[in-house]
PDBQT receptor file of N, H, CA, C and O in Angstrom, charges set to zero:
ATOM      1  N   MET A   1      -6.003   8.172  10.446  1.00  0.00    +0.000 N 
ATOM      2  CA  MET A   1      -6.990   9.461  10.489  1.00  0.00    +0.000 C 
ATOM      3  C   MET A   1      -6.139  10.169  11.910  1.00  0.00    +0.000 C 
ATOM      4  O   MET A   1      -5.590  11.266  11.809  1.00  0.00    +0.000 OA
ATOM      5  N   LYS A   2      -6.125   9.208  13.479  1.00  0.00    +0.000 N 
ATOM      6  H   LYS A   2      -6.571   8.317  13.561  1.00  0.00    +0.000 HD
ATOM      7  CA  LYS A   2      -5.722   9.250  14.460  1.00  0.00    +0.000 C 
ATOM      8  C   LYS A   2      -4.706   9.959  14.792  1.00  0.00    +0.000 C 
ATOM      9  O   LYS A   2      -4.651  10.787  15.702  1.00  0.00    +0.000 OA
ATOM     10  N   ASP A   3      -3.048   9.327  13.317  1.00  0.00    +0.000 N 
ATOM     11  H   ASP A   3      -3.093   8.654  12.578  1.00  0.00    +0.000 HD
ATOM     12  CA  ASP A   3      -2.336  10.027  13.924  1.00  0.00    +0.000 C 
ATOM     13  C   ASP A   3      -2.006  11.742  12.214  1.00  0.00    +0.000 C 
ATOM     14  O   ASP A   3      -1.120  12.594  12.281  1.00  0.00    +0.000 OA
ATOM     15  N   GLU A   4      -2.836  11.642  11.288  1.00  0.00    +0.000 N 
ATOM     16  H   GLU A   4      -3.556  10.950  11.233  1.00  0.00    +0.000 HD
ATOM     17  CA  GLU A   4      -3.121  12.688  11.030  1.00  0.00    +0.000 C 
ATOM     18  C   GLU A   4      -4.512  14.364  11.301  1.00  0.00    +0.000 C 
ATOM     19  O   GLU A   4      -5.210  14.845  10.409  1.00  0.00    +0.000 OA
ATOM     20  N   PRO A   5      -4.470  14.716  12.441  1.00  0.00    +0.000 N 
ATOM     21  CA  PRO A   5      -5.142  15.028  12.774  1.00  0.00    +0.000 C 
ATOM     22  C   PRO A   5      -5.753  16.241  11.523  1.00  0.00    +0.000 C 
ATOM     23  O   PRO A   5      -6.860  16.777  11.574  1.00  0.00    +0.000 OA
ATOM     24  N   GLY A   6      -4.809  16.443  10.559  1.00  0.00    +0.000 N 
ATOM     25  H   GLY A   6      -3.910  16.007  10.518  1.00  0.00    +0.000 HD
ATOM     26  CA  GLY A   6      -5.668  17.628   9.280  1.00  0.00    +0.000 C 
ATOM     27  C   GLY A   6      -6.424  16.694   8.105  1.00  0.00    +0.000 C 
ATOM     28  O   GLY A   6      -6.869  17.155   7.054  1.00  0.00    +0.000 OA
ATOM     29  N   THR A   7      -6.477  15.142   8.550  1.00  0.00    +0.000 N 
ATOM     30  H   THR A   7      -6.115  14.768   9.403  1.00  0.00    +0.000 HD
ATOM     31  CA  THR A   7      -7.162  14.716   7.616  1.00  0.00    +0.000 C 
ATOM     32  C   THR A   7      -8.562  14.903   8.193  1.00  0.00    +0.000 C 
ATOM     33  O   THR A   7      -8.753  14.408   9.304  1.00  0.00    +0.000 OA
ATOM     34  N   LEU A   8      -9.600  15.563   7.581  1.00  0.00    +0.000 N 
ATOM     35  H   LEU A   8      -9.445  15.965   6.678  1.00  0.00    +0.000 HD
ATOM     36  CA  LEU A   8     -11.034  15.169   7.893  1.00  0.00    +0.000 C 
ATOM     37  C   LEU A   8     -11.411  13.842   6.929  1.00  0.00    +0.000 C 
ATOM     38  O   LEU A   8     -11.304  12.849   7.649  1.00  0.00    +0.000 OA
ATOM     39  N   LYS A   9     -11.718  13.547   5.888  1.00  0.00    +0.000 N 
ATOM     40  H   LYS A   9     -11.805  14.354   5.304  1.00  0.00    +0.000 HD
ATOM     41  CA  LYS A   9     -11.841  12.491   5.484  1.00  0.00    +0.000 C 
ATOM     42  C   LYS A   9     -11.845  11.280   4.611  1.00  0.00    +0.000 C 
ATOM     43  O   LYS A   9     -12.587  11.223   3.630  1.00  0.00    +0.000 OA
ATOM     44  N   PHE A  10     -10.927  10.182   4.984  1.00  0.00    +0.000 N 
ATOM     45  H   PHE A  10     -10.324  10.228   5.780  1.00  0.00    +0.000 HD
ATOM     46  CA  PHE A  10     -10.935   9.021   4.324  1.00  0.00    +0.000 C 
ATOM     47  C   PHE A  10     -12.164   7.844   3.753  1.00  0.00    +0.000 C 
ATOM     48  O   PHE A  10     -13.075   7.159   4.218  1.00  0.00    +0.000 OA
ATOM     49  N   GLU A  11     -11.830   7.992   3.089  1.00  0.00    +0.000 N 
ATOM     50  H   GLU A  11     -11.090   8.549   2.711  1.00  0.00    +0.000 HD
ATOM     51  CA  GLU A  11     -12.699   6.703   2.275  1.00  0.00    +0.000 C 
ATOM     52  C   GLU A  11     -12.214   6.135   0.855  1.00  0.00    +0.000 C 
ATOM     53  O   GLU A  11     -11.812   6.899  -0.022  1.00  0.00    +0.000 OA
ATOM     54  N   VAL A  12     -12.288   4.551   0.660  1.00  0.00    +0.000 N 
ATOM     55  H   VAL A  12     -12.616   3.930   1.372  1.00  0.00    +0.000 HD
ATOM     56  CA  VAL A  12     -11.747   3.639   0.152  1.00  0.00    +0.000 C 
ATOM     57  C   VAL A  12     -12.940   3.541  -0.807  1.00  0.00    +0.000 C 
ATOM     58  O   VAL A  12     -13.978   3.109  -0.306  1.00  0.00    +0.000 OA
ATOM     59  N   LEU A  13     -12.961   3.867  -2.087  1.00  0.00    +0.000 N 
ATOM     60  H   LEU A  13     -12.118   4.218  -2.495  1.00  0.00    +0.000 HD
ATOM     61  CA  LEU A  13     -14.598   3.466  -2.935  1.00  0.00    +0.000 C 
ATOM     62  C   LEU A  13     -13.710   2.095  -3.905  1.00  0.00    +0.000 C 
ATOM     63  O   LEU A  13     -12.544   1.704  -3.844  1.00  0.00    +0.000 OA
ATOM     64  N   VAL A  14     -15.085   1.579  -4.904  1.00  0.00    +0.000 N 
ATOM     65  H   VAL A  14     -16.032   1.897  -4.954  1.00  0.00    +0.000 HD
ATOM     66  CA  VAL A  14     -15.099   0.747  -5.472  1.00  0.00    +0.000 C 
ATOM     67  C   VAL A  14     -15.913   0.874  -6.900  1.00  0.00    +0.000 C 
ATOM     68  O   VAL A  14     -16.809   0.032  -6.959  1.00  0.00    +0.000 OA
ATOM     69  N   PRO A  15     -15.831   1.667  -7.995  1.00  0.00    +0.000 N 
ATOM     70  CA  PRO A  15     -16.211   1.218  -9.040  1.00  0.00    +0.000 C 
ATOM     71  C   PRO A  15     -17.488   0.543  -9.288  1.00  0.00    +0.000 C 
ATOM     72  O   PRO A  15     -17.168  -0.634  -9.128  1.00  0.00    +0.000 OA
ATOM     73  N   ARG A  16     -18.728   0.553  -9.576  1.00  0.00    +0.000 N 
ATOM     74  H   ARG A  16     -18.988   1.510  -9.705  1.00  0.00    +0.000 HD
ATOM     75  CA  ARG A  16     -19.661  -0.694  -9.237  1.00  0.00    +0.000 C 
ATOM     76  C   ARG A  16     -19.458  -0.692 -11.083  1.00  0.00    +0.000 C 
ATOM     77  O   ARG A  16     -20.523  -0.747 -11.698  1.00  0.00    +0.000 OA
ATOM     78  N   ASP A  17     -18.619  -0.653 -11.632  1.00  0.00    +0.000 N 
ATOM     79  H   ASP A  17     -17.755  -0.608 -11.132  1.00  0.00    +0.000 HD
ATOM     80  CA  ASP A  17     -18.346  -0.913 -13.290  1.00  0.00    +0.000 C 
ATOM     81  C   ASP A  17     -16.975  -1.463 -13.386  1.00  0.00    +0.000 C 
ATOM     82  O   ASP A  17     -16.406  -2.026 -14.321  1.00  0.00    +0.000 OA
ATOM     83  N   ASP A  18     -16.637  -1.203 -12.346  1.00  0.00    +0.000 N 
ATOM     84  H   ASP A  18     -17.099  -0.746 -11.586  1.00  0.00    +0.000 HD
ATOM     85  CA  ASP A  18     -15.094  -1.731 -12.748  1.00  0.00    +0.000 C 
ATOM     86  C   ASP A  18     -14.264  -1.563 -11.162  1.00  0.00    +0.000 C 
ATOM     87  O   ASP A  18     -13.816  -0.732 -10.373  1.00  0.00    +0.000 OA
ATOM     88  N   ASP A  19     -14.467  -3.136 -11.413  1.00  0.00    +0.000 N 
ATOM     89  H   ASP A  19     -14.830  -3.812 -12.055  1.00  0.00    +0.000 HD
ATOM     90  CA  ASP A  19     -14.356  -3.469  -9.323  1.00  0.00    +0.000 C 
ATOM     91  C   ASP A  19     -12.466  -3.758  -9.719  1.00  0.00    +0.000 C 
ATOM     92  O   ASP A  19     -11.879  -4.640  -9.091  1.00  0.00    +0.000 OA
ATOM     93  N   ALA A  20     -11.864  -3.091 -10.565  1.00  0.00    +0.000 N 
ATOM     94  H   ALA A  20     -12.340  -2.375 -11.075  1.00  0.00    +0.000 HD
ATOM     95  CA  ALA A  20     -10.457  -3.585 -11.347  1.00  0.00    +0.000 C 
ATOM     96  C   ALA A  20      -9.294  -2.543 -10.641  1.00  0.00    +0.000 C 
ATOM     97  O   ALA A  20      -8.075  -2.635 -10.491  1.00  0.00    +0.000 OA
ATOM     98  N   ASN A  21     -10.311  -1.505 -10.286  1.00  0.00    +0.000 N 
ATOM     99  H   ASN A  21     -11.301  -1.430 -10.407  1.00  0.00    +0.000 HD
ATOM    100  CA  ASN A  21      -9.804  -0.063  -9.825  1.00  0.00    +0.000 C 
ATOM    101  C   ASN A  21     -10.434   0.240  -8.584  1.00  0.00    +0.000 C 
ATOM    102  O   ASN A  21     -11.611   0.077  -8.260  1.00  0.00    +0.000 OA
ATOM    103  N   LEU A  22      -9.067   0.906  -7.657  1.00  0.00    +0.000 N 
ATOM    104  H   LEU A  22      -8.111   1.038  -7.920  1.00  0.00    +0.000 HD
ATOM    105  CA  LEU A  22     -10.215   1.211  -6.273  1.00  0.00    +0.000 C 
ATOM    106  C   LEU A  22      -9.882   3.125  -6.411  1.00  0.00    +0.000 C 
ATOM    107  O   LEU A  22      -8.986   3.690  -7.038  1.00  0.00    +0.000 OA
ATOM    108  N   LEU A  23     -10.595   3.509  -5.866  1.00  0.00    +0.000 N 
ATOM    109  H   LEU A  23     -11.323   3.050  -5.357  1.00  0.00    +0.000 HD
ATOM    110  CA  LEU A  23     -10.204   5.638  -5.770  1.00  0.00    +0.000 C 
ATOM    111  C   LEU A  23     -10.925   5.243  -4.058  1.00  0.00    +0.000 C 
ATOM    112  O   LEU A  23     -11.789   4.678  -3.388  1.00  0.00    +0.000 OA
ATOM    113  N   VAL A  24      -9.722   6.089  -4.122  1.00  0.00    +0.000 N 
ATOM    114  H   VAL A  24      -9.020   6.548  -4.666  1.00  0.00    +0.000 HD
ATOM    115  CA  VAL A  24      -9.539   6.991  -2.426  1.00  0.00    +0.000 C 
ATOM    116  C   VAL A  24      -9.540   7.928  -2.627  1.00  0.00    +0.000 C 
ATOM    117  O   VAL A  24      -8.659   8.524  -3.246  1.00  0.00    +0.000 OA
ATOM    118  N   TYR A  25     -10.984   8.593  -1.967  1.00  0.00    +0.000 N 
ATOM    119  H   TYR A  25     -11.699   8.108  -1.465  1.00  0.00    +0.000 HD
ATOM    120  CA  TYR A  25     -11.564   9.994  -1.852  1.00  0.00    +0.000 C 
ATOM    121  C   TYR A  25     -10.932  10.201  -0.293  1.00  0.00    +0.000 C 
ATOM    122  O   TYR A  25     -11.325   9.470   0.616  1.00  0.00    +0.000 OA
ATOM    123  N   GLU A  26      -9.767  11.416  -0.025  1.00  0.00    +0.000 N 
ATOM    124  H   GLU A  26      -9.447  12.010  -0.764  1.00  0.00    +0.000 HD
ATOM    125  CA  GLU A  26      -9.461  12.048   1.028  1.00  0.00    +0.000 C 
ATOM    126  C   GLU A  26      -9.726  13.379   0.940  1.00  0.00    +0.000 C 
ATOM    127  O   GLU A  26      -9.775  13.863  -0.191  1.00  0.00    +0.000 OA
ATOM    128  N   VAL A  27      -9.989  14.395   2.316  1.00  0.00    +0.000 N 
ATOM    129  H   VAL A  27      -9.950  14.002   3.235  1.00  0.00    +0.000 HD
ATOM    130  CA  VAL A  27     -10.362  15.476   2.853  1.00  0.00    +0.000 C 
ATOM    131  C   VAL A  27      -8.910  16.264   3.724  1.00  0.00    +0.000 C 
ATOM    132  O   VAL A  27      -8.746  15.973   4.909  1.00  0.00    +0.000 OA
ATOM    133  N   TYR A  28      -8.039  17.134   3.111  1.00  0.00    +0.000 N 
ATOM    134  H   TYR A  28      -8.172  17.370   2.148  1.00  0.00    +0.000 HD
ATOM    135  CA  TYR A  28      -7.687  17.528   4.220  1.00  0.00    +0.000 C 
ATOM    136  C   TYR A  28      -8.046  19.270   4.871  1.00  0.00    +0.000 C 
ATOM    137  O   TYR A  28      -8.294  20.152   4.050  1.00  0.00    +0.000 OA
ATOM    138  N   ARG A  29      -8.032  19.555   6.226  1.00  0.00    +0.000 N 
ATOM    139  H   ARG A  29      -7.831  18.838   6.894  1.00  0.00    +0.000 HD
ATOM    140  CA  ARG A  29      -7.914  21.055   6.302  1.00  0.00    +0.000 C 
ATOM    141  C   ARG A  29      -7.820  21.926   5.682  1.00  0.00    +0.000 C 
ATOM    142  O   ARG A  29      -8.681  22.732   5.328  1.00  0.00    +0.000 OA
ATOM    143  N   ASP A  30      -5.980  21.839   5.317  1.00  0.00    +0.000 N 
ATOM    144  H   ASP A  30      -5.281  21.185   5.604  1.00  0.00    +0.000 HD
ATOM    145  CA  ASP A  30      -5.323  22.504   4.352  1.00  0.00    +0.000 C 
ATOM    146  C   ASP A  30      -4.389  21.989   3.024  1.00  0.00    +0.000 C 
ATOM    147  O   ASP A  30      -4.655  21.139   2.175  1.00  0.00    +0.000 OA
ATOM    148  N   ASP A  31      -3.523  22.609   3.144  1.00  0.00    +0.000 N 
ATOM    149  H   ASP A  31      -3.306  23.299   3.834  1.00  0.00    +0.000 HD
ATOM    150  CA  ASP A  31      -2.643  22.865   2.255  1.00  0.00    +0.000 C 
ATOM    151  C   ASP A  31      -1.419  21.813   2.637  1.00  0.00    +0.000 C 
ATOM    152  O   ASP A  31      -0.735  20.968   2.061  1.00  0.00    +0.000 OA
ATOM    153  N   THR A  32      -1.658  22.747   4.805  1.00  0.00    +0.000 N 
ATOM    154  H   THR A  32      -2.214  23.434   5.273  1.00  0.00    +0.000 HD
ATOM    155  CA  THR A  32      -0.277  22.155   5.084  1.00  0.00    +0.000 C 
ATOM    156  C   THR A  32      -0.527  20.977   5.546  1.00  0.00    +0.000 C 
ATOM    157  O   THR A  32       0.461  20.245   5.498  1.00  0.00    +0.000 OA
ATOM    158  N   ALA A  33      -1.886  20.283   6.175  1.00  0.00    +0.000 N 
ATOM    159  H   ALA A  33      -2.689  20.878   6.214  1.00  0.00    +0.000 HD
ATOM    160  CA  ALA A  33      -2.744  18.668   6.014  1.00  0.00    +0.000 C 
ATOM    161  C   ALA A  33      -1.797  17.739   5.374  1.00  0.00    +0.000 C 
ATOM    162  O   ALA A  33      -1.143  16.775   5.775  1.00  0.00    +0.000 OA
ATOM    163  N   PHE A  34      -2.017  18.676   3.634  1.00  0.00    +0.000 N 
ATOM    164  H   PHE A  34      -2.548  19.458   3.309  1.00  0.00    +0.000 HD
ATOM    165  CA  PHE A  34      -2.016  17.682   2.688  1.00  0.00    +0.000 C 
ATOM    166  C   PHE A  34      -0.494  17.074   2.692  1.00  0.00    +0.000 C 
ATOM    167  O   PHE A  34      -0.191  15.937   2.333  1.00  0.00    +0.000 OA
ATOM    168  N   GLU A  35       0.328  18.010   3.142  1.00  0.00    +0.000 N 
ATOM    169  H   GLU A  35       0.081  18.934   3.434  1.00  0.00    +0.000 HD
ATOM    170  CA  GLU A  35       1.592  18.182   2.749  1.00  0.00    +0.000 C 
ATOM    171  C   GLU A  35       1.845  16.769   3.468  1.00  0.00    +0.000 C 
ATOM    172  O   GLU A  35       1.864  15.634   2.991  1.00  0.00    +0.000 OA
ATOM    173  N   ALA A  36       2.089  17.360   5.158  1.00  0.00    +0.000 N 
ATOM    174  H   ALA A  36       2.074  18.281   5.546  1.00  0.00    +0.000 HD
ATOM    175  CA  ALA A  36       1.795  16.299   6.172  1.00  0.00    +0.000 C 
ATOM    176  C   ALA A  36       1.394  14.696   5.579  1.00  0.00    +0.000 C 
ATOM    177  O   ALA A  36       2.133  13.713   5.533  1.00  0.00    +0.000 OA
ATOM    178  N   HIS A  37       0.426  14.782   5.290  1.00  0.00    +0.000 N 
ATOM    179  H   HIS A  37      -0.175  15.581   5.327  1.00  0.00    +0.000 HD
ATOM    180  CA  HIS A  37      -0.238  13.386   4.858  1.00  0.00    +0.000 C 
ATOM    181  C   HIS A  37       0.744  12.865   4.074  1.00  0.00    +0.000 C 
ATOM    182  O   HIS A  37       0.923  11.647   4.063  1.00  0.00    +0.000 OA
ATOM    183  N   GLN A  38       1.868  14.114   2.957  1.00  0.00    +0.000 N 
ATOM    184  H   GLN A  38       1.723  15.104   2.966  1.00  0.00    +0.000 HD
ATOM    185  CA  GLN A  38       2.164  12.915   2.047  1.00  0.00    +0.000 C 
ATOM    186  C   GLN A  38       3.858  12.732   3.094  1.00  0.00    +0.000 C 
ATOM    187  O   GLN A  38       4.681  11.905   2.702  1.00  0.00    +0.000 OA
ATOM    188  N   ASN A  39       4.045  13.274   3.895  1.00  0.00    +0.000 N 
ATOM    189  H   ASN A  39       3.376  13.946   4.213  1.00  0.00    +0.000 HD
ATOM    190  CA  ASN A  39       5.510  13.032   4.281  1.00  0.00    +0.000 C 
ATOM    191  C   ASN A  39       5.478  12.599   5.459  1.00  0.00    +0.000 C 
ATOM    192  O   ASN A  39       6.459  12.807   6.174  1.00  0.00    +0.000 OA
ATOM    193  N   ALA A  40       3.999  11.667   6.128  1.00  0.00    +0.000 N 
ATOM    194  H   ALA A  40       3.203  11.498   5.547  1.00  0.00    +0.000 HD
ATOM    195  CA  ALA A  40       3.795  10.466   6.731  1.00  0.00    +0.000 C 
ATOM    196  C   ALA A  40       4.721   9.369   7.191  1.00  0.00    +0.000 C 
ATOM    197  O   ALA A  40       5.437   8.929   6.292  1.00  0.00    +0.000 OA
ATOM    198  N   ALA A  41       4.902   8.726   8.592  1.00  0.00    +0.000 N 
ATOM    199  H   ALA A  41       4.320   9.083   9.323  1.00  0.00    +0.000 HD
ATOM    200  CA  ALA A  41       5.201   7.730   8.505  1.00  0.00    +0.000 C 
ATOM    201  C   ALA A  41       4.387   6.505   8.013  1.00  0.00    +0.000 C 
ATOM    202  O   ALA A  41       4.818   5.430   7.597  1.00  0.00    +0.000 OA
ATOM    203  N   SER A  42       2.990   6.961   8.172  1.00  0.00    +0.000 N 
ATOM    204  H   SER A  42       2.639   7.834   8.510  1.00  0.00    +0.000 HD
ATOM    205  CA  SER A  42       1.902   5.578   7.662  1.00  0.00    +0.000 C 
ATOM    206  C   SER A  42       2.234   5.859   5.964  1.00  0.00    +0.000 C 
ATOM    207  O   SER A  42       2.610   4.918   5.266  1.00  0.00    +0.000 OA
ATOM    208  N   ILE A  43       2.090   6.973   5.502  1.00  0.00    +0.000 N 
ATOM    209  H   ILE A  43       1.784   7.738   6.069  1.00  0.00    +0.000 HD
ATOM    210  CA  ILE A  43       2.290   6.770   3.843  1.00  0.00    +0.000 C 
ATOM    211  C   ILE A  43       3.495   6.209   3.351  1.00  0.00    +0.000 C 
ATOM    212  O   ILE A  43       3.448   5.452   2.382  1.00  0.00    +0.000 OA
ATOM    213  N   ALA A  44       4.769   6.541   4.006  1.00  0.00    +0.000 N 
ATOM    214  H   ALA A  44       4.807   7.156   4.794  1.00  0.00    +0.000 HD
ATOM    215  CA  ALA A  44       6.058   5.563   3.779  1.00  0.00    +0.000 C 
ATOM    216  C   ALA A  44       6.095   4.239   3.842  1.00  0.00    +0.000 C 
ATOM    217  O   ALA A  44       6.676   3.584   2.976  1.00  0.00    +0.000 OA
ATOM    218  N   GLN A  45       5.410   3.624   4.989  1.00  0.00    +0.000 N 
ATOM    219  H   GLN A  45       4.939   4.156   5.692  1.00  0.00    +0.000 HD
ATOM    220  CA  GLN A  45       4.968   2.674   5.309  1.00  0.00    +0.000 C 
ATOM    221  C   GLN A  45       3.779   1.756   4.198  1.00  0.00    +0.000 C 
ATOM    222  O   GLN A  45       4.029   0.621   3.794  1.00  0.00    +0.000 OA
ATOM    223  N   PHE A  46       2.946   2.254   3.967  1.00  0.00    +0.000 N 
ATOM    224  H   PHE A  46       2.744   3.176   4.295  1.00  0.00    +0.000 HD
ATOM    225  CA  PHE A  46       1.740   2.404   2.475  1.00  0.00    +0.000 C 
ATOM    226  C   PHE A  46       2.406   1.553   1.630  1.00  0.00    +0.000 C 
ATOM    227  O   PHE A  46       2.302   0.340   1.445  1.00  0.00    +0.000 OA
ATOM    228  N   ARG A  47       3.466   2.830   0.907  1.00  0.00    +0.000 N 
ATOM    229  H   ARG A  47       3.550   3.815   1.058  1.00  0.00    +0.000 HD
ATOM    230  CA  ARG A  47       4.277   2.798  -0.667  1.00  0.00    +0.000 C 
ATOM    231  C   ARG A  47       5.553   1.713   0.181  1.00  0.00    +0.000 C 
ATOM    232  O   ARG A  47       6.496   1.702  -0.610  1.00  0.00    +0.000 OA
ATOM    233  N   GLU A  48       5.806   1.128   1.012  1.00  0.00    +0.000 N 
ATOM    234  H   GLU A  48       5.040   1.137   1.655  1.00  0.00    +0.000 HD
ATOM    235  CA  GLU A  48       7.030  -0.268   1.033  1.00  0.00    +0.000 C 
ATOM    236  C   GLU A  48       6.108  -1.434   1.063  1.00  0.00    +0.000 C 
ATOM    237  O   GLU A  48       6.494  -2.490   0.563  1.00  0.00    +0.000 OA
ATOM    238  N   GLU A  49       4.515  -1.316   1.789  1.00  0.00    +0.000 N 
ATOM    239  H   GLU A  49       4.202  -0.458   2.195  1.00  0.00    +0.000 HD
ATOM    240  CA  GLU A  49       4.068  -2.746   1.696  1.00  0.00    +0.000 C 
ATOM    241  C   GLU A  49       3.530  -3.028   0.020  1.00  0.00    +0.000 C 
ATOM    242  O   GLU A  49       3.554  -4.005  -0.728  1.00  0.00    +0.000 OA
ATOM    243  N   ALA A  50       3.116  -1.812  -0.077  1.00  0.00    +0.000 N 
ATOM    244  H   ALA A  50       3.096  -1.019   0.531  1.00  0.00    +0.000 HD
ATOM    245  CA  ALA A  50       2.161  -1.999  -1.496  1.00  0.00    +0.000 C 
ATOM    246  C   ALA A  50       2.816  -2.015  -2.641  1.00  0.00    +0.000 C 
ATOM    247  O   ALA A  50       2.288  -2.006  -3.753  1.00  0.00    +0.000 OA
ATOM    248  N   ALA A  51       4.307  -2.045  -2.339  1.00  0.00    +0.000 N 
ATOM    249  H   ALA A  51       4.736  -2.052  -1.436  1.00  0.00    +0.000 HD
ATOM    250  CA  ALA A  51       5.188  -1.889  -3.923  1.00  0.00    +0.000 C 
ATOM    251  C   ALA A  51       4.132  -2.885  -4.743  1.00  0.00    +0.000 C 
ATOM    252  O   ALA A  51       3.041  -3.383  -4.466  1.00  0.00    +0.000 OA
ATOM    253  N   GLY A  52       4.969  -2.915  -5.830  1.00  0.00    +0.000 N 
ATOM    254  H   GLY A  52       5.856  -2.510  -6.055  1.00  0.00    +0.000 HD
ATOM    255  CA  GLY A  52       3.773  -3.946  -6.906  1.00  0.00    +0.000 C 
ATOM    256  C   GLY A  52       2.737  -3.939  -7.253  1.00  0.00    +0.000 C 
ATOM    257  O   GLY A  52       2.337  -4.273  -8.368  1.00  0.00    +0.000 OA
ATOM    258  N   MET A  53       1.906  -3.420  -6.045  1.00  0.00    +0.000 N 
ATOM    259  H   MET A  53       2.231  -3.148  -5.139  1.00  0.00    +0.000 HD
ATOM    260  CA  MET A  53       0.204  -3.987  -6.332  1.00  0.00    +0.000 C 
ATOM    261  C   MET A  53      -0.097  -2.490  -7.136  1.00  0.00    +0.000 C 
ATOM    262  O   MET A  53      -1.309  -2.535  -7.344  1.00  0.00    +0.000 OA
ATOM    263  N   PHE A  54       0.356  -1.351  -7.620  1.00  0.00    +0.000 N 
ATOM    264  H   PHE A  54       1.341  -1.314  -7.451  1.00  0.00    +0.000 HD
ATOM    265  CA  PHE A  54      -0.787  -1.296  -8.039  1.00  0.00    +0.000 C 
ATOM    266  C   PHE A  54       0.299  -0.711  -9.750  1.00  0.00    +0.000 C 
ATOM    267  O   PHE A  54       1.514  -0.701  -9.951  1.00  0.00    +0.000 OA
ATOM    268  N   GLY A  55      -0.947  -0.292 -10.687  1.00  0.00    +0.000 N 
ATOM    269  H   GLY A  55      -1.933  -0.300 -10.524  1.00  0.00    +0.000 HD
ATOM    270  CA  GLY A  55      -0.271  -0.456 -11.487  1.00  0.00    +0.000 C 
ATOM    271  C   GLY A  55       0.285   1.311 -12.244  1.00  0.00    +0.000 C 
ATOM    272  O   GLY A  55       1.048   1.458 -13.199  1.00  0.00    +0.000 OA
ATOM    273  N   ALA A  56      -0.358   2.357 -11.483  1.00  0.00    +0.000 N 
ATOM    274  H   ALA A  56      -0.978   2.238 -10.707  1.00  0.00    +0.000 HD
ATOM    275  CA  ALA A  56      -0.533   3.867 -12.199  1.00  0.00    +0.000 C 
ATOM    276  C   ALA A  56      -1.465   4.051 -10.764  1.00  0.00    +0.000 C 
ATOM    277  O   ALA A  56      -2.412   3.385 -10.346  1.00  0.00    +0.000 OA
ATOM    278  N   ILE A  57      -0.806   5.185 -10.236  1.00  0.00    +0.000 N 
ATOM    279  H   ILE A  57      -0.037   5.726 -10.576  1.00  0.00    +0.000 HD
ATOM    280  CA  ILE A  57      -1.842   5.770  -9.163  1.00  0.00    +0.000 C 
ATOM    281  C   ILE A  57      -1.445   7.496  -9.596  1.00  0.00    +0.000 C 
ATOM    282  O   ILE A  57      -0.478   8.233  -9.790  1.00  0.00    +0.000 OA
ATOM    283  N   GLN A  58      -2.778   7.495  -9.580  1.00  0.00    +0.000 N 
ATOM    284  H   GLN A  58      -3.563   6.897  -9.422  1.00  0.00    +0.000 HD
ATOM    285  CA  GLN A  58      -3.343   9.217  -9.831  1.00  0.00    +0.000 C 
ATOM    286  C   GLN A  58      -3.681  10.040  -9.022  1.00  0.00    +0.000 C 
ATOM    287  O   GLN A  58      -4.782   9.830  -8.512  1.00  0.00    +0.000 OA
ATOM    288  N   VAL A  59      -3.081  11.023  -8.662  1.00  0.00    +0.000 N 
ATOM    289  H   VAL A  59      -2.187  11.194  -9.076  1.00  0.00    +0.000 HD
ATOM    290  CA  VAL A  59      -3.547  12.099  -7.516  1.00  0.00    +0.000 C 
ATOM    291  C   VAL A  59      -4.398  13.601  -8.349  1.00  0.00    +0.000 C 
ATOM    292  O   VAL A  59      -3.909  14.301  -9.235  1.00  0.00    +0.000 OA
ATOM    293  N   THR A  60      -5.181  13.683  -7.982  1.00  0.00    +0.000 N 
ATOM    294  H   THR A  60      -5.579  13.114  -7.262  1.00  0.00    +0.000 HD
ATOM    295  CA  THR A  60      -6.321  15.090  -8.201  1.00  0.00    +0.000 C 
ATOM    296  C   THR A  60      -6.108  15.723  -6.901  1.00  0.00    +0.000 C 
ATOM    297  O   THR A  60      -5.924  15.293  -5.762  1.00  0.00    +0.000 OA
ATOM    298  N   ARG A  61      -6.191  16.854  -7.421  1.00  0.00    +0.000 N 
ATOM    299  H   ARG A  61      -6.342  17.203  -8.346  1.00  0.00    +0.000 HD
ATOM    300  CA  ARG A  61      -6.221  17.497  -5.899  1.00  0.00    +0.000 C 
ATOM    301  C   ARG A  61      -7.210  19.053  -6.419  1.00  0.00    +0.000 C 
ATOM    302  O   ARG A  61      -6.843  19.820  -7.308  1.00  0.00    +0.000 OA
ATOM    303  N   CYS A  62      -8.115  19.158  -5.834  1.00  0.00    +0.000 N 
ATOM    304  H   CYS A  62      -8.413  18.534  -5.111  1.00  0.00    +0.000 HD
ATOM    305  CA  CYS A  62      -9.118  19.931  -5.988  1.00  0.00    +0.000 C 
ATOM    306  C   CYS A  62      -9.652  21.191  -5.232  1.00  0.00    +0.000 C 
ATOM    307  O   CYS A  62      -9.347  21.248  -4.040  1.00  0.00    +0.000 OA
ATOM    308  N   THR A  63     -10.139  21.851  -5.567  1.00  0.00    +0.000 N 
ATOM    309  H   THR A  63     -10.386  21.805  -6.535  1.00  0.00    +0.000 HD
ATOM    310  CA  THR A  63     -10.627  22.793  -4.537  1.00  0.00    +0.000 C 
ATOM    311  C   THR A  63     -12.418  22.931  -4.139  1.00  0.00    +0.000 C 
ATOM    312  O   THR A  63     -13.290  23.025  -5.002  1.00  0.00    +0.000 OA
ATOM    313  N   PRO A  64     -12.721  22.911  -2.345  1.00  0.00    +0.000 N 
ATOM    314  CA  PRO A  64     -14.014  22.909  -2.647  1.00  0.00    +0.000 C 
ATOM    315  C   PRO A  64     -14.682  24.148  -3.194  1.00  0.00    +0.000 C 
ATOM    316  O   PRO A  64     -14.184  25.272  -3.147  1.00  0.00    +0.000 OA
ATOM    317  N   VAL A  65     -15.974  23.813  -3.770  1.00  0.00    +0.000 N 
ATOM    318  H   VAL A  65     -16.379  22.900  -3.809  1.00  0.00    +0.000 HD
ATOM    319  CA  VAL A  65     -16.667  25.063  -4.002  1.00  0.00    +0.000 C 
ATOM    320  C   VAL A  65     -17.873  25.552  -2.692  1.00  0.00    +0.000 C 
ATOM    321  O   VAL A  65     -18.875  24.937  -2.328  1.00  0.00    +0.000 OA
ATOM    322  N   GLU A  66     -17.536  26.358  -2.388  1.00  0.00    +0.000 N 
ATOM    323  H   GLU A  66     -16.722  26.858  -2.683  1.00  0.00    +0.000 HD
ATOM    324  CA  GLU A  66     -18.942  27.106  -1.711  1.00  0.00    +0.000 C 
ATOM    325  C   GLU A  66     -19.756  27.562  -1.786  1.00  0.00    +0.000 C 
ATOM    326  O   GLU A  66     -20.389  27.864  -0.774  1.00  0.00    +0.000 OA
TER     327      GLU A  66
């Protein structure tokens, strides 16, 4: 998070009833911060190091309800 100042929250979660999956919960300041995250060197490194470790990655973008 220190390398991506627009990242407000980052958590890795394991569902209680399905420890074969991981959920990653991330909150960004705005769409620009999310795009910066997608293009960050740390994400490129993660993709390289984690290649083949995951069957599928699903992204769901949400809008906060106030």
